[in-house]
N, C-alpha and C positions, 0 to 999 in steps of 0.2 A: 447133638453137641459132639462136635470133635475136639479131642483132647492132643494137644500139641506138646511133646518133648523135647527136650532140648538137651541134649549133652555137651558139656563143654570139657576140654583134654588141655589141660597145661602139663607140658613137659620142659624141664628145663636141660637145654644142652649145654653140657660142661664143654669147656675149651682144656680139659687134662691132656698133657700130650705124653708119650711113651716113646723113647727110643731104645734102639736094640742094637748096638754097632760093635766092630772091633776094627782094630788099627794095626798094620803091621810094621815091623821097625820101629818097636818102641818099647818103652820101659816105663814103670810106675815108680812116681817118688811120694812116699806116704809121711806126713807129718801130723800133730795135734792142730786142731783148730786154733786153740791159744794155749798156753803153759797150764792152765788149771783146769781144762778141758779133757773127758775121755773121748771125745768126738774126734774122729779122724779125717784129713783133708787128702785128695790125692791129686796129684799133675802126671800128665803124660809127656815125658822126654823122648827124643831120639834113642834109640836103643836097639836090642837084637831080638826081643820078643813081640809075641802077639797079645795086645791090650784089649780085654773086652769089656764094654761101658753099657749099662743099664741106666737108664734117665728117667725118672717122673717128675714132670713138674704139674702142679696143680693149678687150677684155674684161679685166677685172681681176680678178687673183687675189688675193684677200683675205689669204692666208696667205704671200704674197711682198711685202716691200716694195720701194718704189720702180719697181714694173713698170709703172706706169701710163703710157699713151701715147696721145696723140691728134695729129691735123695736120689743117690748115686750109687751104685754098686759096679767096683771095678776089680777084675784081677788079671794076671799074666801068665802065659804058659811060652814056655821054649817053640822055637820054631820048629817046623819037622814033622810036629806029631799030627795024628788024622783023628785021634780020640783019645779021652782021656775020663778019668774020674778020682778026684781029690775029696779026702775025707778028714774032718779033725783037726789034728796036728797039721796035716798035710796044706791045709788052706793057708795058714802063715807063711809056706813056702814059696807061694803061688801069689803073696802079697795080696791076699783078698782083704777088701776094705769096703765099708759102706759109710756114708757121709749124707748126713741132713742138714738142709739149709733152710733156715727158719728163725722166727722170733722166740726162739726156745733155751732152756738152761740144761748145758751137760756139763755138772759139776760134781757128780755121785762117783768119786772115785773107784766104789767097788764094782761099777760097770765097765771099767778099763778091763777086759778080758778079751782072750783071742775067740775068733769065730768057731761054732762047731757046726758041723753038718755035713752037706756034701755038695759038690759043684762036678757035673760030669758035662761031656759035650762031644758030637761027631762031626767031623766035617762034611758038609755036604757037595760042596763046590769050592772053586777058588774064591768066591765072594760070599760063600754062607757057611754057618754053622748052628748045627741045632745044640742049643745051650739047656741046662736045668740048672737051676740054683736054689737049694734048698738048706738056708743056714740061718742060725741064730746069732745074732750079734748083740755085743755089748748086754750079756746075761738074759734079755728079754725081749728083743726085736727081732721077730721071726719074718723073715723073708723069703717068699717062694715065686721065683720067675721061671717060666719054660717058654722060649720061644726060638724064633730064628734071627740069628745076628748077624747084620749084613756089613760088608767092607765099606768103611768109611773113605769116603775120597777125601784126599788133602786138599 
């Protein structure tokens, strides 16, 4: 008698997307998402700095309403730097901002705090930077990102 064994494997492929970019001749503008929220929003304008952007967009299930989620971390540095390390209070000076976009509530005023931690980077080439972000946003959102950021084409 022969025994036949079958193994089935299911793996869900997610369509989560990550991007690590920077823009030259740019500047960050930071505003609250709305007047009652501690969560901040940022936009990139023309300017004199270099703006770095980490973006994560979660896979969206089309059959589920309001499950969309994305997050962005941005900061800016002065042009001409080839290496940097900013910590704690210095993070506000480089306009460090974390934004979540979801069907979520951001109304706990005690979370309206400055970021704490460190952001460091080293220029690899004219089109790439090696960046490490190890920061706590809004008192308890711990974010760690370490990757090569690439020049974003306009």
